[in-house]
N, C-alpha and C positions, 0 to 999 in steps of 0.2 A: 479468627485470623489463621492464615496458612503461612508456613515457613518455606522460603524459596532457596533451594540449594543450586544457585545458578550465577555464574560470573558475568552474565549479560553479554553474550557474544552474538545474539540474534541468530541462533542456530548455526554458529561457526561462520557467519558471513562478515563479521566485524571483529576487531580486536576486543578483548575483554575490557570493559570499563568498570566492572565491579559495582555498578550502581543498582543494587538489588537489596531486598529485605522483606520483612513480613507485610502481607497484604490483608487488610481488614474488610470483611463483608458484613452486610446488615440483612438479616433474613426477614425483616418486617416488610410485608407486601405493600404497605402504604407508602413506601419511600422510593418508588420507581426503581426497584432493584433489577427487575427482569425487563429487558428490552429486546426488540428485534434487531436485525442487522442495520436498519436505518436509524436506530436509537429511539424508536417510538415504543409505546406500550405493546407488549408482546401479545399477539392474538392467538387464537386456537389454531393448532396445526401448522405452526411456523417455527423455525429455529429461534431459540431464545438464548440470551446472554446475561450472565450474572454480573452486574456492575459492582466495582469495588467502592467501598466507602472511604478508604484512605490507604496510604502506603508509605512506608518509611524505608530508607535505603542504606542502612549501616551494617548489614550482615549478609553479604552475598553468598556465603557458604554456610547457611544455617541448616542444621540437621536435627533440630528439636525445638519445640515451642510449647508454651503452656500459658493459659490465662490465669491471671492473678485475681482471685475473688475479693480483693481489698475493698474497703468501703469509704476510703478517704477522698478519692477523686470524683469529679462530678459526672463523668460519663462511663466509668467502669471499663475502660479500654486499656488496661495495663497488661502487658505480656512479657514473658521472659523467654530468651532465645539462647541457644548454644551455637555460637558462631565460630567456624573453623577457618576463616579467611587467613591468608598468609601461606603457610605450607600445606594447607588443606588436611592436616593431620591433627595438630594441636590447636586449641582455641580458647575462648574465654566466654564468660557470662555477660549477656547484654540485656538491659531492662528497657522496654519500649513503652512509653505512655503516649498514646495518640491524642490524649487530652480531648479536644473537641474535633471529632472527625470531620473532614471537609465535605463529605457527602459526594454522591455521584455527580460527575461533570465539572468538579472543581479540582484545582491543583495546588491549593494553599496548604503548605506544611509548616507555617511559621509559628504555630503554637504547640508543637509537640516537644517531648522531652525524651532524650536517649542517654542512658548511662551505661558506661562500660566498667566491668569489674576485672581488670587484668590479673589481680591476685588469684582469681578463680581459674586456675589453669586446668583445662579439660583436654582429653585425648581420645580421638576417635579411631586412630590407627590407620592402616592402609586401605581398608575397605571403603569403596566409594558409595556403597548403598546402605551403610549402617544408619540406624535410627537411634537417636539419643532421647530417651524418655525423660519427661519432666512433669512435676505436679506440685501445686502449692496447697498446703494445708490451710483451710479457711479460718481456723481458730488459733492454732499455735504459731501461725505465720512463718512456717518453715517451708522453704523451697527444696524439694528433693530432686536431684539431677544425677544422671548416670554419666560416668566417664568410661565408655565401653572398652577401650584398650586396656585400661588399668584394672577393670573389674571392680570399680568402686561406685558406691552411691554416696554423694555428698549431701549433707544437710546444711542449708544456707539460711541465715536469718534474712527474710525478705524485706524487713524494715530496718536493716542495719547498714553500716557503711557510712563513710564521711566524704564530703566533696574534697577532691584533691586539686584538680586543675581542669582546664578546658581540654577536650579531646580533639579539637579542630586542627591542631598542629601535627599531632602524631597520626591521626586518622583523617586525612584531608578529603574524604568523600563523605558528604552528608547532605541532608535533604533540603536545607534552607540556610541562607546566609544571614538572615535577620537575627538580631540579638535575642528576640523573643523565642527563638528555637534553641532549646537547651541541648548541648552535646557535651557531656562531662565524663571525667574519669573519677570513679569512687574507689576508695581504699578502706582498709580496716573493717571489712565485712566479717561478721561472725560466721564461722564455718567449722564443720567437723566431719569426719568420716562416719557415716551412718552404718554402712555395711561394706565389707571387702571380700576378696578372694572369690568373687563371682566370675562365671565364665561368659564373657561378653553380654552383660546386662543391656537390655534395650527398653521395652515398654515399662511404664510405671502407672499405677492407679491406686487411689485410696479407696478403702471400703466406705460405704455410704455413711457409716457412723464415725468415720475418721480414726478408728482405733488400729487399723491394719494397713500396711503398705504391700501391695502385690507387685512382684517384680517378674517380668518376662526375661528369661535367661536364654539368649540365642544359642549359646554354645552347647547347651544340653536340651533345649526346648522344654524346659521345666518352668512352672510358675511357682515362685517361692513367696511365702507369706511371712512378713516381719511385723512385730508389734511396734507401733509408732512410739509409745512411751519409753519402752526399754531398749528398743533396737534388736531384740532377740528374734532369732529365726524360729517361728512357731511350727511351720509345716511346709511341705512342697508337694507339687502335683505334676506327674508326667503327662504331657499332652498327646504324645504319639505322633507329633509333627516334627519337622526337621529343621526349620529355621524361623522361629516365631519372632515377631518384631513388636509393633505398636499394640497397646492394650488399653482397654477402658472398661469400666463397670457401669452398667445402666442404672441411673438413679430411680428408675421406675420398676424394672423387673429384677434388679439385683444380679443379673447375669453378667458373667465375664465375657468380653469379646476381645479376640486378638486376631492379628493377621499372620499368615504364614507366607514368607517370601518364596519358598521353594515351590509350593503348589499354587501360589497367587490366589489365596482364598481368605475370606473372612469367616471366623469360627466363633460360635456361641457356646458357652459352657454353662450348663444348668445342673443343679443337684439331681441325683438319681434317687435320693431317699434321705432319710434322717442319718446324721453322722453317728458313727459307732462311738462307744465309750472311749476307745483308744484315741480316736481323732478328736473328740471333745476335750480329752485330757491334754492333748497336744496343743490346743488353742488357749489353754489357761494362761492368764497374764503372768509375766515374769517380773513384774515391777516389785521392788522391795519397799515396803512401807517405811521401814526405818530410814532408808536412803532418802525417800521423799520428805520425811520429817526433818532430817538434817539439812536438806537443800532449802526447805522453807525457812528454817532458822537462820541460815546464812543470808538468805534474801532479805529477811527482816532487818538484820543487823546492818548489812552493807547499804541497803537502800535507805535506811533510817539516817545514815551518815551522809550519803551522797545523792539521794534523790531517787525517785521512781524510775525503773528501767535500767539502773546501773548494773545490777547483778546478772550474770549469765555464765554458765559453765564453759561455753566455748568462746568466750570473749578474750581477746588479747589486750590486756589492760595497758601494755606498754607500746601498743601500736601508735605510730605518728604518721600522718599522711605526708606524701612527698609532693610539694607544689612545683618542683622543677620538671620541666619537659625534657625527657630523655632524647638522645640523638638516635632515635630508631623509629621504624614504622612497619606496620603490617600490610599497608596498601601501597599501590603505585597508581597514581592518577594518570590515566592514559589520555582522556579527552578533557582539556581545560578550556576550550573555547566554544563549546556547544552544550546543549542539554541544560541540566540544572546549574552547571558551572559557568553559564554564560550570562552576560548582561544584555544580550541581543534580544530586544523585545519582539523580534520576529519569531522567536522561539516561545517565549512566555512573558507577558507583561505582568505588572504588579497585580492586576485584577484577575490574572490567570488565563485570559484569552485575548489575543490581539489580532485584528483583521489582517495586519501586515504579514502574519504567518503564512498567508496564501502564497507568498513569494517562494516558500519551500516547495511548492508544487512542481516547479520547473527544475529542481535540483536533480542532476543525473550522475553526480559523482558518487557512485554506489560502492566503490571498491573497499576492500577490507581495511586499507590504510588511509582512506580519504578522511578529510576533516569533518565530514557529515556524520554526526552522531545520530543514530536511528532513534534515540530517545527524543531528540529534537523534533523528529517527524511526528511522533505520537503526541508530544506536548503541543505541537502546532495544530493538532486536530486531524492528522492524516492516519487513517486506519487502512487505507488502500493507497499504495504508492509504488512506483516501479522499482524503488530501491529495497523495499521490504521483502523478506524471504517468503517462500511458499505462496505462490499465486498472489504476489504483490501484497502479502500480509493479510489477505482476506481468507474466508473459509467458504468461498463459492463452491458449488458442486463441480465435478470434473469438467474442465473445458470452459467454465464460465469466466467472464471478464468482469472485474469490479470497477465501480465508479465511486470515488470518495465523496462523502457528505461531511464537510469540515466540522469537526467537534461533535458530530452526531453519530456517524457510522459509515456504512457503505451499502451499495446495492449491487446485485449481480444481474447480468444481462440474460442469464439462462433461467430466470425465475419468473413465474406468472401466477396471478391470482384469478380464479374463476368465481364470479359471483352469480348466484341463482336467485331469482325472485321466487321465494317459497310460496307456492299456492297449491291448489288441489288438482291442477291439470296434469295429466300424464305426460303430455308433450310440452316440455318447458324450454324448447330450443329458442323460442323468441324472447325468452326472459334471461338468456345467458349473456354475461358481459365478461370479457377477458381483458385484464389490465397487466401492463408490464410492471417491472420493479419500481418505476417512477410513478405509478398510479395512472398512467395514460391508457385510455381504451385502445385495444388493438383493432384496427379496421377490419371489418368482415370476419372477425374471429380467426384470421389466418396468420400463421406464424411460419417463417422460414427457419428450418432446423438444419443443423450441421452434424455430419458424422463425427463420432468420437466425443460428443458433448452430452453430458447428463442434464436433462431439463427437469425442473421442479415445478409442478402445478399444484397450488394450494386451493382446494375447493371449499368455498364457504357454504356448506350445506350439510344437513344432518341426515337426509335420506334420499336425495336425488343423485342418480348415477350420471357421470359425465364420460363420454367416449371421444377419443381423438381419432380422426380419419385423415388418410392421405387424400390428395386431390382426386385420385382415381376412385375413391370411395372405399378403399381397404381400411380395415380397422388397424390402428397402430397399437 
């Protein structure tokens, strides 16, 4: 899944409606994930598009996301996000469970679960481009998340917290109105400061054995290495770059990879040789055996009295959830009569697609303050429409005009496909067929071209050359 830091203004052509959040993709090639502009299977030598498998809409200002490798859900599509909606500086933790992804071509969001953790106050500061790293430990079930402005790394119990109340009143923008869609506020989550006094921490990554947490420090461009068990700083490494951000460790090569925002590069770090004795000594565990023994004794006593899972060092045993809905909100619902907030089946029926949405084709009220929500156009199956920004929403080459194919895609009038009958003849001119973007054969293989327009010719051949001539016989 990717995290979208976007208030959904359609490139500043509409008022922000804040209807944005994480987008889920499926890389399995058997699931019709790659399609061409017409929504069909992508062929060789043509532009391809990656279809999303699902999307949820409760974190329009997300600056960090991490997959949760939990084993409890049926589809394994749980993600944590750092949402800074509101003042775009401070934010909170949000857990997204797509549950059963709707798959390409569907708009059903009725089975997802979204939980907000307002107690987890995070701060990104004034920088608009800051990245907030997050990572979930697969065995100790701790979510590590940075708060960049404060220079803190939080350790959060990924399986802790209690249901407090519905989130629908305080946060009135959500993906589905059916009761099967869970949108809740959770409180009493277990949390503690894992590390502090860092200079703008950004990327986080766990070592492949899960014993160390690597932290990219943007303020110093150093990579710091902490022991997971003790929280002790074991070592640090200067990168020589100026503004490092996101970071990951390859599960195959064990190399560290990070990005540098100043140079706009992806960097791989690999060992130059065996570690020195001094460095090896620096990586020695700081865990106290006597402390672990006392901790285990306390666990046995308290859980013997209160049940398994009762004991935790960072648990607030006096915490009580607040079921009352406060008189406050982080969001302002701009559009309440269109898009997902609408009962108009011309936008989206219960089945996800309604032929009456064709009525949207004639809408011309494209202004920034009009009541036409551009989300409604997309949900109605319009990927090319005169109200959509940048070439009517399409990605036609320069000068091309698009035609919408409702719920499938679009075609461009400056694109042609040249088919050649593959044979052993040197002269294959009689075996050439030119088709327009609708698949219709061009009569006499002649095309009227316009100045200032870029034309795309896709040739279905592995070794035959195709030449374009003017009427006068000159080679174009």
